[in-house]
C-alpha atoms as a printed R data frame, in Angstrom:
    type eleno elety resid chain resno       x       y       z
1   ATOM     1    CA   UNK     A     1  75.357   7.229 201.798
2   ATOM     2    CA   UNK     A     2  73.572   4.027 200.871
3   ATOM     3    CA   UNK     A     3  74.205   0.797 202.759
4   ATOM     4    CA   UNK     A     4  76.052  -1.964 200.935
5   ATOM     5    CA   UNK     A     5  75.644  -5.729 201.255
6   ATOM     6    CA   UNK     A     6  78.834  -7.130 202.738
7   ATOM     7    CA   UNK     A     7  80.381 -10.324 204.042
8   ATOM     8    CA   UNK     A     8  83.714 -11.568 205.369
9   ATOM     9    CA   UNK     A     9  85.261 -14.622 203.737
10  ATOM    10    CA   UNK     A    10  88.297 -16.665 202.851
11  ATOM    11    CA   UNK     A    11  89.031 -16.652 199.141
12  ATOM    12    CA   UNK     A    12  90.133 -19.759 197.260
13  ATOM    13    CA   UNK     A    13  93.165 -19.943 195.031
14  ATOM    14    CA   UNK     A    14  92.613 -20.245 191.261
15  ATOM    15    CA   UNK     A    15  93.501 -23.961 191.141
16  ATOM    16    CA   UNK     A    16  90.839 -24.830 193.751
17  ATOM    17    CA   UNK     A    17  88.261 -22.662 191.979
18  ATOM    18    CA   UNK     A    18  88.981 -24.512 188.713
19  ATOM    19    CA   UNK     A    19  88.613 -27.929 190.377
20  ATOM    20    CA   UNK     A    20  85.242 -26.900 191.831
21  ATOM    21    CA   UNK     A    21  84.238 -25.426 188.460
22  ATOM    22    CA   UNK     A    22  84.903 -28.863 186.939
23  ATOM    23    CA   UNK     A    23  82.696 -30.498 189.602
24  ATOM    24    CA   UNK     A    24  79.906 -28.055 188.740
25  ATOM    25    CA   UNK     A    25  80.355 -28.749 185.000
26  ATOM    26    CA   UNK     A    26  79.961 -32.485 185.708
27  ATOM    27    CA   UNK     A    27  76.767 -31.942 187.717
28  ATOM    28    CA   UNK     A    28  75.161 -29.228 185.589
29  ATOM    29    CA   UNK     A    29  73.912 -31.463 182.742
30  ATOM    30    CA   UNK     A    30  72.325 -33.799 185.299
31  ATOM    31    CA   UNK     A    31  70.364 -31.080 187.094
32  ATOM    32    CA   UNK     A    32  68.877 -28.986 184.301
33  ATOM    33    CA   UNK     A    33  67.588 -25.645 185.509
34  ATOM    34    CA   UNK     A    34  66.656 -26.989 188.954
35  ATOM    35    CA   UNK     A    35  69.963 -25.747 190.423
36  ATOM    36    CA   UNK     A    36  71.412 -22.224 190.195
37  ATOM    37    CA   UNK     A    37  75.161 -22.879 190.169
38  ATOM    38    CA   UNK     A    38  77.666 -20.462 191.694
39  ATOM    39    CA   UNK     A    39  80.251 -19.106 189.238
40  ATOM    40    CA   UNK     A    40  83.598 -20.668 190.179
41  ATOM    41    CA   UNK     A    41  85.196 -17.260 190.820
42  ATOM    42    CA   UNK     A    42  82.506 -16.560 193.484
43  ATOM    43    CA   UNK     A    43  83.101 -19.714 195.543
44  ATOM    44    CA   UNK     A    44  84.485 -18.860 199.002
45  ATOM    45    CA   UNK     A    45  84.297 -19.809 202.695
46  ATOM    46    CA   UNK     A    46  81.962 -17.380 204.429
47  ATOM    47    CA   UNK     A    47  83.172 -16.404 207.888
48  ATOM    48    CA   UNK     A    48  80.498 -13.770 208.539
49  ATOM    49    CA   UNK     A    49  77.574 -12.498 206.491
50  ATOM    50    CA   UNK     A    50  77.063  -8.871 207.504
51  ATOM    51    CA   UNK     A    51  74.148  -7.969 205.243
52  ATOM    52    CA   UNK     A    52  73.338  -4.281 204.874
53  ATOM    53    CA   UNK     A    53  76.357  -2.363 206.092
54  ATOM    54    CA   UNK     A    54  76.694   1.355 206.609
55  ATOM    55    CA   UNK     A    55  79.666   2.866 204.766
56  ATOM    56    CA   UNK     A    56  80.482   4.517 208.113
57  ATOM    57    CA   UNK     A    57  81.225   1.044 209.545
58  ATOM    58    CA   UNK     A    58  83.635   0.022 206.782
59  ATOM    59    CA   UNK     A    59  86.767   1.502 208.381
60  ATOM    60    CA   UNK     A    60  85.949  -0.137 211.717
61  ATOM    61    CA   UNK     A    61  85.284  -3.459 209.971
62  ATOM    62    CA   UNK     A    62  88.624  -3.224 208.144
63  ATOM    63    CA   UNK     A    63  90.400  -2.712 211.491
64  ATOM    64    CA   UNK     A    64  88.545  -5.637 213.082
65  ATOM    65    CA   UNK     A    65  89.410  -7.942 210.183
66  ATOM    66    CA   UNK     A    66  93.055  -6.856 210.135
67  ATOM    67    CA   UNK     A    67  93.394  -7.263 213.917
68  ATOM    68    CA   UNK     A    68  91.749 -10.687 213.989
69  ATOM    69    CA   UNK     A    69  93.596 -11.979 210.897
70  ATOM    70    CA   UNK     A    70  96.958 -10.927 212.353
71  ATOM    71    CA   UNK     A    71  96.376 -13.256 215.311
72  ATOM    72    CA   UNK     A    72  96.248 -16.447 213.200
73  ATOM    73    CA   UNK     A    73  98.834 -18.260 211.084
74  ATOM    74    CA   UNK     A    74  97.926 -19.324 207.526
75  ATOM    75    CA   UNK     A    75  95.418 -22.176 207.561
76  ATOM    76    CA   UNK     A    76  95.844 -25.392 205.537
77  ATOM    77    CA   UNK     A    77  92.452 -26.455 204.153
78  ATOM    78    CA   UNK     A    78  91.290 -29.507 202.233
79  ATOM    79    CA   UNK     A    79  88.164 -29.675 200.088
80  ATOM    80    CA   UNK     A    80  86.310 -32.935 200.679
81  ATOM    81    CA   UNK     A    81  83.028 -34.545 199.683
82  ATOM    82    CA   UNK     A    82  79.824 -33.080 198.320
83  ATOM    83    CA   UNK     A    83  76.982 -32.494 200.733
84  ATOM    84    CA   UNK     A    84  73.766 -30.534 201.074
85  ATOM    85    CA   UNK     A    85  71.824 -28.417 203.533
86  ATOM    86    CA   UNK     A    86  69.593 -29.328 205.253
87  ATOM    87    CA   UNK     A    87  70.594 -32.873 204.174
88  ATOM    88    CA   UNK     A    88  71.229 -35.068 201.118
89  ATOM    89    CA   UNK     A    89  67.632 -36.297 200.936
90  ATOM    90    CA   UNK     A    90  66.119 -32.785 200.987
91  ATOM    91    CA   UNK     A    91  68.833 -30.605 199.434
92  ATOM    92    CA   UNK     A    92  68.370 -26.866 199.171
93  ATOM    93    CA   UNK     A    93  72.061 -25.884 199.058
94  ATOM    94    CA   UNK     A    94  74.733 -28.092 197.447
95  ATOM    95    CA   UNK     A    95  78.201 -27.679 198.914
96  ATOM    96    CA   UNK     A    96  81.705 -29.096 199.079
97  ATOM    97    CA   UNK     A    97  82.958 -29.772 202.587
98  ATOM    98    CA   UNK     A    98  86.121 -28.374 204.129
99  ATOM    99    CA   UNK     A    99  88.538 -30.180 206.440
100 ATOM   100    CA   UNK     A   100  90.197 -27.538 208.584
101 ATOM   101    CA   UNK     A   101  92.213 -27.214 211.767
102 ATOM   102    CA   UNK     A   102  90.523 -25.634 214.818
103 ATOM   103    CA   UNK     A   103  92.041 -22.258 213.928
104 ATOM   104    CA   UNK     A   104  89.456 -21.775 211.135
105 ATOM   105    CA   UNK     A   105  86.581 -22.010 213.616
106 ATOM   106    CA   UNK     A   106  88.538 -19.844 216.059
107 ATOM   107    CA   UNK     A   107  88.982 -16.998 213.567
108 ATOM   108    CA   UNK     A   108  85.325 -17.253 212.568
109 ATOM   109    CA   UNK     A   109  84.256 -17.012 216.240
110 ATOM   110    CA   UNK     A   110  86.544 -14.063 216.936
111 ATOM   111    CA   UNK     A   111  85.244 -12.158 213.892
112 ATOM   112    CA   UNK     A   112  81.667 -12.982 214.890
113 ATOM   113    CA   UNK     A   113  82.298 -11.696 218.431
114 ATOM   114    CA   UNK     A   114  83.975  -8.480 217.288
115 ATOM   115    CA   UNK     A   115  81.336  -7.652 214.665
116 ATOM   116    CA   UNK     A   116  78.578  -8.337 217.200
117 ATOM   117    CA   UNK     A   117  79.937  -5.368 219.177
118 ATOM   118    CA   UNK     A   118  79.130  -3.219 216.131
119 ATOM   119    CA   UNK     A   119  75.543  -4.461 216.175
120 ATOM   120    CA   UNK     A   120  75.753  -7.314 213.651
121 ATOM   121    CA   UNK     A   121  73.724 -10.331 214.717
122 ATOM   122    CA   UNK     A   122  75.715 -13.320 215.890
123 ATOM   123    CA   UNK     A   123  75.290 -16.545 213.951
124 ATOM   124    CA   UNK     A   124  72.950 -18.883 215.803
125 ATOM   125    CA   UNK     A   125  73.958 -22.072 214.000
126 ATOM   126    CA   UNK     A   126  77.339 -23.643 214.720
127 ATOM   127    CA   UNK     A   127  80.033 -22.798 212.156
128 ATOM   128    CA   UNK     A   128  80.122 -25.439 209.425
129 ATOM   129    CA   UNK     A   129  82.874 -24.562 206.925
130 ATOM   130    CA   UNK     A   130  81.754 -25.307 203.387
131 ATOM   131    CA   UNK     A   131  81.881 -24.031 199.832
132 ATOM   132    CA   UNK     A   132  78.445 -23.341 198.361
133 ATOM   133    CA   UNK     A   133  78.350 -24.700 194.805
134 ATOM   134    CA   UNK     A   134  74.659 -24.326 193.983
135 ATOM   135    CA   UNK     A   135  71.196 -23.605 195.302
136 ATOM   136    CA   UNK     A   136  67.986 -25.314 194.278
137 ATOM   137    CA   UNK     A   137  65.554 -23.049 192.503
138 ATOM   138    CA   UNK     A   138  62.694 -21.688 194.587
139 ATOM   139    CA   UNK     A   139  60.417 -23.289 191.986
140 ATOM   140    CA   UNK     A   140  61.831 -26.792 192.587
141 ATOM   141    CA   UNK     A   141  59.065 -29.321 193.131
142 ATOM   142    CA   UNK     A   142  59.284 -32.098 195.730
143 ATOM   143    CA   UNK     A   143  60.050 -34.450 192.819
144 ATOM   144    CA   UNK     A   144  62.905 -32.148 191.676
145 ATOM   145    CA   UNK     A   145  64.309 -32.057 195.200
146 ATOM   146    CA   UNK     A   146  64.141 -35.854 195.443
147 ATOM   147    CA   UNK     A   147  65.873 -36.184 192.047
148 ATOM   148    CA   UNK     A   148  68.764 -33.939 193.109
149 ATOM   149    CA   UNK     A   149  68.996 -35.744 196.465
150 ATOM   150    CA   UNK     A   150  69.270 -39.109 194.697
151 ATOM   151    CA   UNK     A   151  71.916 -37.677 192.360
152 ATOM   152    CA   UNK     A   152  73.987 -36.458 195.319
153 ATOM   153    CA   UNK     A   153  73.639 -39.753 197.222
154 ATOM   154    CA   UNK     A   154  74.781 -41.756 194.180
155 ATOM   155    CA   UNK     A   155  77.422 -39.218 193.205
156 ATOM   156    CA   UNK     A   156  80.982 -40.444 193.107
157 ATOM   157    CA   UNK     A   157  82.688 -37.258 191.929
158 ATOM   158    CA   UNK     A   158  86.035 -37.108 193.675
159 ATOM   159    CA   UNK     A   159  87.209 -33.716 194.866
160 ATOM   160    CA   UNK     A   160  90.925 -33.562 195.425
161 ATOM   161    CA   UNK     A   161  91.860 -30.010 196.337
162 ATOM   162    CA   UNK     A   162  93.919 -28.422 199.076
163 ATOM   163    CA   UNK     A   163  94.958 -24.837 199.593
164 ATOM   164    CA   UNK     A   164  96.313 -22.546 202.256
165 ATOM   165    CA   UNK     A   165  94.280 -19.574 203.409
166 ATOM   166    CA   UNK     A   166  96.639 -16.623 203.757
167 ATOM   167    CA   UNK     A   167  94.114 -13.779 203.930
168 ATOM   168    CA   UNK     A   168  90.657 -12.783 205.155
169 ATOM   169    CA   UNK     A   169  88.635 -10.557 202.817
170 ATOM   170    CA   UNK     A   170  85.809  -8.091 203.345
171 ATOM   171    CA   UNK     A   171  83.584  -8.262 200.247
172 ATOM   172    CA   UNK     A   172  80.884  -6.078 198.817
173 ATOM   173    CA   UNK     A   173  78.055  -8.083 197.224
174 ATOM   174    CA   UNK     A   174  76.035  -6.479 194.442
175 ATOM   175    CA   UNK     A   175  73.006  -8.396 193.233
176 ATOM   176    CA   UNK     A   176  72.702  -8.307 189.442
177 ATOM   177    CA   UNK     A   177  70.145  -9.994 187.171
178 ATOM   178    CA   UNK     A   178  72.945 -12.359 186.131
179 ATOM   179    CA   UNK     A   179  73.798 -13.194 189.768
180 ATOM   180    CA   UNK     A   180  75.846 -11.730 192.604
181 ATOM   181    CA   UNK     A   181  79.019  -9.803 191.871
182 ATOM   182    CA   UNK     A   182  81.614  -9.798 194.669
183 ATOM   183    CA   UNK     A   183  84.137  -6.999 195.001
184 ATOM   184    CA   UNK     A   184  86.939  -7.128 197.590
185 ATOM   185    CA   UNK     A   185  86.881  -4.030 199.805
186 ATOM   186    CA   UNK     A   186  89.708  -5.007 202.150
187 ATOM   187    CA   UNK     A   187  92.167  -7.936 202.238
188 ATOM   188    CA   UNK     A   188  93.864  -8.679 205.568
189 ATOM   189    CA   UNK     A   189  96.848 -11.034 205.686
190 ATOM   190    CA   UNK     A   190  97.046 -13.796 208.262
191 ATOM   191    CA   UNK     A   191 100.084 -13.771 210.561
192 ATOM   192    CA   UNK     A   192 103.272 -14.545 208.618
């Protein structure tokens, strides 16, 4: 069987997706085609990008996710300001920040540790919870990058969204000409 692209994430509720969709709609006319915006239904908090995954590993991954999720209570999360990686002056990825209790980082670390035992590389960078909203085009010129950086620095779009994460989801990611399509493979509830 063919490997699938997969990742583990926390899904947003519909209300939070709509709020972030409105933020994107406010920014879109100001950025032209320099930024490829994420469809609001695809916005999520990535806990672990697995990449190419053997179908033989899926059952083990489902067990890992269920076991780890069952150890943590639902997590109250707040969406905060806009930001960018690597920074606001040289943006490549535009994101909305997340305020979260330590349990979010703890579940991310435990999933990272358990999946590492299956041979998935551990994340080298420290966990920085965020919601990717858009990525600058690979064709963006230094002037384009500076323009988007200035827009983000001057931006005063308020994001007022909170939600509670109740599940952890294993997703399949299929790359289409129109963008990535995410399909839930397994949804594990947090401890009730």
